[in-house]
N, C-alpha and C positions, 0 to 999 in steps of 0.2 A: 666787394670787399677784397682788399690786397692780401694776398696769401704769400707774397714775396716780391722783393724789388729787383727788377731786372737791372743789369749793368748800364751805366750810362754811356752813350755813344757820341761823345764829343759834343756837337752843336745840334743833336737831333731832338728837337723840342716840338711838341705837337702844335701845329699851327691853329687848331681849333679850340683846345682848352688850355693851352700853355704848359702842359704837364711834360716832365721828363721821364715819365713811367713809360718807356716805349720798349719795344723788341723789334729785332730785325725780321723782315717779312718778304723774303725773295728779293728779286731784282726787277725794275721796270725800265725799258728803254736803255738797258745797260747800266743802270745806276742802282745802288742799294736803296731798297724801300724800306719803310717801318710802319709799325702799327702801335697806335696808342692803346695801353691797357686800361686808360681811365675812360675814354669817350669811344674808342673803337676806330678811329679814323685811320685810314691807311694814307700814307704821304711820302713824298720824296723830300730830301733836305731843304730843297729850295722852294718848297710849297709855302703859300701865304694863306691867311684865314680869309675866306669869302664871306662877305657881309650879305646874307639872304634876307629879304623882307620878311616881316612876321607873317604876312598873308600866304607866303609860300609854305612856311613851316606848318601853319594851321591847315593848309591844303594837304599836305604830305600826310599829317597825322589823320585828317578825315578819311583820305584814300585808303590809309592802312587799315582803319577800323571799319572800312565798308568792304574789305575782302581782297584788297589789291596787294600783291606781294611787294617786298622792298625793291627787288630789281625792276619790277614794272613801274613802281612810282619814280626811280631814277631815270627810267627811259622817258616817261610822259613829262616830268617836270624839268628834265634837262640838268639834274643835279647829281653830283658824284654819289655812287652806291654808298660809300663810307660815311658821307654826310647825312644821307636819309637814315641810316643805320644810328648814327650818333643822336639825330633828333628823337628817334623812337626811344633809345635807350635813356636819354636825358629826361624827356617828358613822361615816359613810362614809369621811371623812378618816382618822380614826383606823383604820378597818379597813384602808385602803389602805397606810397605814404598816405595819400587823401583817403583811400578806401579803408586803410586800416584804422584811420581815426573815426570813419563812419562806423565800422564794425564795433569799435569800442563803446561808441554811444548806444549802438544797437543792443550790445551785450548787457547793457545795464536795465534793459526793458524786459517785459513780459510778452511772449508770443503765444498765440492760440495753436498753430500747426507749423512745424518745420519739416519740409520734405528734404530727404537726403539721397544722393545717388552719386555715381562717379562715372567718368569717362575716360577713354585711354588715348594715349599719344605717345611720341617718343622723342628724345633727344639724340642727334646723330654726332658722335664724337669719334674722329679718326676712322671714319668709315664703318663704325659699329654702332647699332641701333641700342638705345637704353631706354626701354619702356618706362613710361610714367602713368599715374593716374592723376586726373584732376577731379578732386573731391568737391562737390557742389551742394550747398544747402540753400533753400529758398524758403524765406521767413514769411509767413502768411501770405504766400503767394505773390510777394513783391520783392523783397530785397534779396539780392544774391551775395552769398559768402562763399569763398572757395579756398582750397589749398592745394599745393601741388607736391607730390611725393610718390612713394610706394604705395603697394595696396595693402600694407600691413596695419595692424591696430594702432601703432604709434602714430601713423599718418592721420588716420581718422580721429584719434584723440586731439590731435593738434587743431583739426577743424572743429571739433566739438567745443574746445575751449574758447572759440571765437563766437559762439552761438548764444542767444539769450535763453533764458529758463522758459520752456514751452509746455502747454498742457499735453501735447502730442508730438511724438517724433515718428514721422512716417518713412518707412524704407522698404527695401526688398528683403529676401531672406538671407543675404550675405551674413556669414557667421561673425564678422568683425563687429556688425552692430548690436551683437549681444551685450555690449558693455552699456548701453543706453539704460536709463532708469526703468525699472520694472514697473508696470502699471501705466507707463507713459508711451511705451514703445509699441507701435502698431505696424504689423508686417502686412503691406498692401499687396494684393495680387493683381491690381490693375497697372495700367502704364502710369509709370511715375511722371508727375508733372515737371520734373526736371528735364525730361527728354526734350520738351520745346525749347528749354534754355540752352541746351546742348546743340540744338539745331542752329539757334540764332548765332551761338558763339562759332560754329562751323561756317556760317555765311559771312561772319565779320572778320575772321582770322583765316587767311588762306592755309596757314601752317597746321590748322586742325581739321581740314577737309581730307576725305580718303581719296586715294588716286590722285595724288598731287605730287609735284616735283619739290614744293615748298616745305622745309623742314626747320625745326628748331635746333639752335647749336648749344643753348644753354637754358638751365631751369630759370635762371634769373630773367632773362628776356621773355621767356613764357609768361612768367608772373607779371611782368610789366605790361606785357600785351593785353593780358586779361584784364588787368586794372585799367587800361586805356578804353577797352570796349565798355567796361562796366560804367565809367564816368561818361563816355560819349553817348551811350545809350540810356544813361540814368541808372538809378537803383533798380528800377524795374526794366526786365528785358521782356519785350512782348512775346 
């Protein structure tokens, strides 16, 4: 989403998407470099759009959802880092739109049990870590619904608004879950079934692993990445 339009820099047009919504991005080989705010590509003024086969795009997306970092994919496929980033952002945006459509259909149904939990991660901005929580809900042991935000009640309510009406909502003892309907809320002392989903997400996305150099730079990309994994693995994560 655009929050402001940077100044136009002469003929600086993104060779990937054709947008003139660009900003200066340091210098490369003594020349002024730019970055497109629409697709994320970094380029020099003389850069031209490269036509990559669809098979390579699909391969990059598959490698990404199998746990490889963007920089590693760039090295393995011999594709510029900014190009891989733009592919993930473009197709991740489409995947996120698709999963929201699936959630809307799911919300109109009735579920027996919804298991709810959260996992932590962070976004690094200007060398500062901003901690985030990924709220997850598993509907009848199959469909995964998620939300990314803080750990407050408003972020949980946003997740809850995406869920179907259920006979039982099973959670841990975190106080935020007290807003769930009485008589339907079950506090479970055993290991939450969502933990297995969290483990799979960590396997599929390098940015969610602990003790890793890979990190997320935007909440938007994190949502897109989760959507790509959800579609790649199907509604049900093993």
